[in-house]
C-alpha positions, -999 to +999 in steps of 0.1 A: -892-389-210-902-359-230-874-350-256-872-315-270-854-302-300-830-281-280-820-310-258-813-332-288-792-305-305-772-300-272-766-337-268-756-342-304-732-313-303-716-326-271-712-361-287-696-347-318-671-328-297-662-360-280-657-377-314-688-399-312-701-389-346-724-418-352-743-413-319-744-376-327-760-384-360-789-402-342-795-371-321-795-348-351-818-372-371-843-372-342-841-334-339-848-330-377-879-352-372-892-327-347-882-296-367-877-305-404-855-283-425-837-265-396-806-251-412-784-251-382-793-287-374-785-296-411-751-279-408-742-298-377-752-331-392-733-322-424-701-318-402-707-352-387-710-368-422-678-351-433-660-364-403-671-399-410-660-395-447-695-395-462-689-364-484-721-369-505-744-368-475-725-339-461-728-320-494-766-328-495-772-314-460-751-282-468-772-276-500-804-282-481-795-255-456-791-230-485-824-237-502-845-212-482-817-187-475-789-184-501-770-159-479-766-183-450-729-180-445-725-212-424-741-232-452-717-216-477-687-224-456-698-260-450-705-266-487-671-251-496-654-274-470-672-304-484-663-296-520-626-291-509-627-325-492-641-341-524-613-325-544-634-299-562-610-271-553-623-247-580-660-249-568-648-247-532-629-215-540-661-201-555-681-207-523-653-194-501-653-161-521-691-159-517-689-163-480-661-137-477-683-112-495-711-118-470-689-119-439-654-103-446-648-102-408-646-140-405-610-153-408-620-188-418-631-177-453-597-161-459-580-194-448-603-214-471-594-192-501-557-196-494-558-233-491-580-238-522-557-216-543-527-235-530-543-268-539-551-256-574-516-244-579-502-277-567-523-296-592-519-275-623-487-254-615-483-217-611-498-198-641-470-172-638-444-199-646-461-209-679-453-190-711-475-198-741-459-193-775-478-194-808-452-209-832-476-227-856-510-219-872-543-221-854-550-253-872-527-270-847-555-266-821-580-283-843-556-311-851-550-315-813-587-317-807-591-344-834-563-365-818-579-361-785-612-375-798-595-405-813-577-412-781-610-411-762-625-437-787-595-459-782-599-457-744-635-467-747-627-498-766-602-510-739-613-543-724-617-550-687-584-569-687-566-539-699-583-517-672-572-542-646-536-542-659-537-504-658-548-505-622-521-529-614-496-506-630-507-478-608-503-500-577-470-513-588-452-480-582-445-484-544-422-454-543-449-429-553-474-446-531-451-444-502-446-407-508-484-402-509-494-423-479-463-416-457-465-437-425-498-453-436-480-471-464-467-498-440-502-504-427-514-509-463-486-534-470-495-553-438-532-555-448-523-568-483-502-595-467-531-605-445-553-610-476-529-638-487-537-658-455-569-676-466-575-694-433-575-661-415-597-644-440-624-671-435-626-665-398-653-644-382-652-617-355-673-617-323-698-593-338-704-618-367-685-600-394-657-616-414-620-606-411-618-604-449-644-576-451-625-556-424-592-559-442-608-549-476-624-519-459-591-508-446-573-512-479-601-494-498-600-465-473-562-462-477-566-463-515-592-435-514-568-414-492-540-421-517-561-409-546-573-378-527-538-368-518-526-376-553-553-351-566-547-325-539-509-326-541-495-348-568-460-361-570-448-335-594-462-308-571-442-324-542-411-323-563-418-287-571-422-279-534-389-297-527-372-276-554-387-245-539-375-255-505-340-260-517-341-226-534-353-211-501-324-227-483-299-214-509-314-180-504-310-183-467-273-193-472-268-163-494-283-138-471-267-105-463-245-103-433-269-079-416-297-104-419-275-132-406-265-110-377-302-102-369-311-139-370-281-149-347-291-121-323-326-135-322-313-170-314-291-156-287-320-138-271-340-171-272-311-189-255-309-163-227-347-162-223-349-200-219-322-198-192-340-170-174-373-189-174-356-219-158-352-242-189-315-246-185-314-279-204-332-265-235-310-235-234-279-257-234-291-278-262-300-248-284-267-232-277-248-263-286-268-267-318-261-231-327-224-235-319-221-265-343-239-246-370-218-214-367-185-234-366-195-250-400-201-216-416-173-196-433-162-164-417-174-142-445-210-153-440-210-149-402-199-115-389-177-116-357-176-154-359-149-159-332-165-135-308-198-153-313-183-187-307-169-175-274-202-161-264-219-194-271-193-212-249-202-188-222-240-194-226-234-232-225-214-227-193-241-206-177-267-234-185-244-261-171-238-240-140-276-238-134-279-275-139-251-281-113-225-295-137-196-275-122-167-292-140-185-290-174-192-253-168-156-247-159-144-263-192-169-242-212-157-210-195-120-219-201-128-224-238-144-190-238-113-176-222-090-193-247-111-180-276-110-144-262-072-144-257-065-158-291-086-131-308-075-103-283-110-096-270-107-078-236-144-077-229-148-114-235-116-121-214-132-102-185-164-121-188-146-155-189-125-146-158-156-135-139-174-168-147-144-189-138-140-172-105-177-178-097-173-215-104-143-217-081-163-201-053-192-225-059-168-254-055-151-239-024-117-233-042-114-198-028-076-193-034-080-201-071-109-177-072-088-150-057-060-156-082-084-155-111-100-122-099-066-106-094-059-111-131-093-095-137-086-063-118-063-046-145-091-052-171-118-034-150-131-003-168-149+014-139-145+018-101-177-001-096-162-032-113-132-029-090-154-025-060-172-057-069-139-076-074-124-064-041-156-074-023-156-109-038-119-113-030-126-101+006-153-127+009-129-154-002-103-143+023-129-143+050-138-179+041-101-188+043-098-173+078-076-143+068-097-117+085-072-089+083-068-092+045-105-095+042-109-062+061-084-045+038-103-057+007-135-045+022-121-011+029-108-008-007-142-018-020-159+008+002-135+035-010-142+026-047-180+025-040-178+059-024-161+073-056-189+060-077-216+070-052-232+036-054-252+031-021-258-006-027-221-015-030-213+008-001-237-014+019-220-046+008-185-033+015-195-020+050-210-053+059-178-071+048-156-049+069-179-054+099-178-092+096-140-091+093-139-070+125-162-095+143-138-123+134-109-102+148-130-096+180-129-058+174-166-056+185-166-018+191-156-011+154-179-038+141-209-023+159-201+011+144-199-004+108-230-024+112-249+007+122-235+025+091-246-005+070-281-003+085-284+033+074-273+023+039-299-005+038-326+020+047-315+042+018-315+014-008-342+003+005-338-034+013-359-047+041-343-082+041-309-066+044-321-045+073-334-075+092-302-094+087-280-065+098-302-060+129-298-097+139-260-094+134-258-062+153-277-078+182-252-107+183-222-084+182-236-063+210-240-093+232-204-104+224-191-069+232-209-070+266-194-103+274-159-090+265-164-060+288-175-083+317-144-104+312-121-073+313-136-061+345-131-095+361-095-096+350-089-061+364-104-071+397-083-102+400-051-083+392-059-056+418-066-083+444-033-100+436-016-066+441-032-062+474-022-097+485+014-091+474+016-058+494+002-076+524+028-103+521+055-076+518+042-059+550+042-092+569+078-100+558+089-065+569+073-071+603+092-104+607+124-087+598+118-059+623+110-084+650+143-102+643+161-069+645+144-060+678+155-093+693+190-086+682+190-051+698+174-066+729+203-091+733+227-062+729+208-042+755+211-070+781+249-069+779+250-031+788+232-025+822+229+012+819+195+023+832+199+060+822+204+050+786+173+028+788+153+057+803+165+081+776+157+055+750+122+050+765+116+088+764+127+089+727+104+060+719+075+078+736+083+109+717+084+089+685+051+073+694+036+107+699+048+118+665+034+087+649+000+093+666-001+128+651+007+114+617-020+089+621-045+116+630-035+136+599-040+105+577-075+100+592-084+136+584-072+132+548-094+100+545-123+120+560-118+147+533-118+120+506-151+107+520-167+140+509-163+128+473-191+109+455-174+075+460-184+074+497-189+036+498-155+029+485-139+052+511-157+036+539-146+002+528-110+014+526-112+030+561-126-002+575-098-023+559-073+002+573-088-001+608-088-038+605-051-038+596-044-013+625-062-037+649-042-066+636-010-047+640-020-035+675-026-072+684+008-080+672+023-052+692+005-064+723+019-099+718+053-084+714+049-065+747+037-096+764+068-115+752+090-085+763+072-086+798+082-122+802+117-113+794+117-085+820+117-112+847+154-115+839+178-094+860+183-070+829+151-048+831+169-018+817+176-035+785+139-045+782+129-010+787+153+001+760+139-024+736+102-017+741+103+020+729+122+009+698+095-017+690+068+009+694+088+032+671+089+004+644+052-002+647+045+035+643+064+036+610+044+006+598+011+023+607+021+054+588 
């Protein structure tokens, strides 16, 4: 396949990004064969050499890229990076400065200058800390130079054995080597132990190489790293950094109270922010760490130490509450309450009581929550706080089944919310009152309050609350309709029972009148006076005529009542009256029949006397 320069550069760059630097070198070598001396390709190959640890090849490529163009800033930067890796911090600083003059907008040159200067200071110390004093003559310099030359001659005459012993002395300081290598020191010790195993060193790998060569390569690499780190940051520089760190910590400890307060406030904001983002566990850990740190500090260094300790207990409780650790949260809130009461902090006491009440509600201990919030009411500073407290207490009473007390709390909350003019709490209080009235089955009042709450929800505005209230209003309306239907049925049943009782009374009266008539008839049979019977019959007929007239007047009155709008009810009543009249007429006919049978006896006058009296009794019943 045809290979182009661009494709080779693209492939080599992709391989180097994956960390496959040796394969990338092959691509860059082939690309340079196609276009020799390309400065960008030389820079990319120099980066690969630097990653592989071949600093000399990297420096050569960087210098080759600058041969044609001395102002090529990528070449200057790559050469400075290579010199810095080789330990030539001064020359690296020079090339960093050159690149910054050409491209001051690139941040990497500023970083290079800073790290090169820091490396130089770590090696030779800070020039500002050195004070040169000229206490002797200038001849001292010449004598020092002569002694230096003699020492150089003596060093040249040292034998190979002495050099070997010197190297061994360097290696014999394991403490310094451990400080330089860090975690790699254990690997170096392990490789040195492997060298003592002669049988293992004689074995070969699958690729044909010997294990001894691999171990020696590893040890030499670690030794090079140790020497480089020794040059970049020697032991005395590390000790100097440690002293600086200790001084910095001492300065932090001796900070002004205002600085300490700002730092603590920043940490508290971080704790609350973690909790708001959902990292309750991290927030809890940071608050506990902060609490231990502040408890160990003296009171003169930390302003408002006791108040801050209580606040941290509250933060820990909030995080535990979010994690579902209710009992642990309750303990933290009680510590907050104890701290607030010991130091007479009313705001902290109110906060702790609020939190304890919320935990009791979450664990369904409603009576304890009510008792806690009752202690909180005298500490409330505004009507809105009291409105919230009465609302929460009303909710607890509603859960306990005490609907009347819940309604009273809701009405108090509504009154306090009206004083503040807060529409949202007016909405909550109105809904509470309506729910209590639903429990008490006062559906008419509940409907009115739900309608008021719906208007408040439209003012807030809160669409979710509107939907919930409309659903509740629909349910209450259905319950109210059922209640009305039951009332009508009960009224109908009671009226029917009244009608039945009046009918029974009428029948009983008829029976008593019949018995009375029988008694009078027996008395009439004993007195055979036909004139008295005729007179009695005439009086009975007169009474019957009067009863008929009264019946006609009653029918006229019923006809006048039929002119009213309730025509159907009047017709039903008249029909019932006619039916009852027909029944009574049948009873009268049966009575006359019985009396006719008794007329067959020889006492006809007494029968005639009895019949008008019976008709008179029937007329009174019809009236």
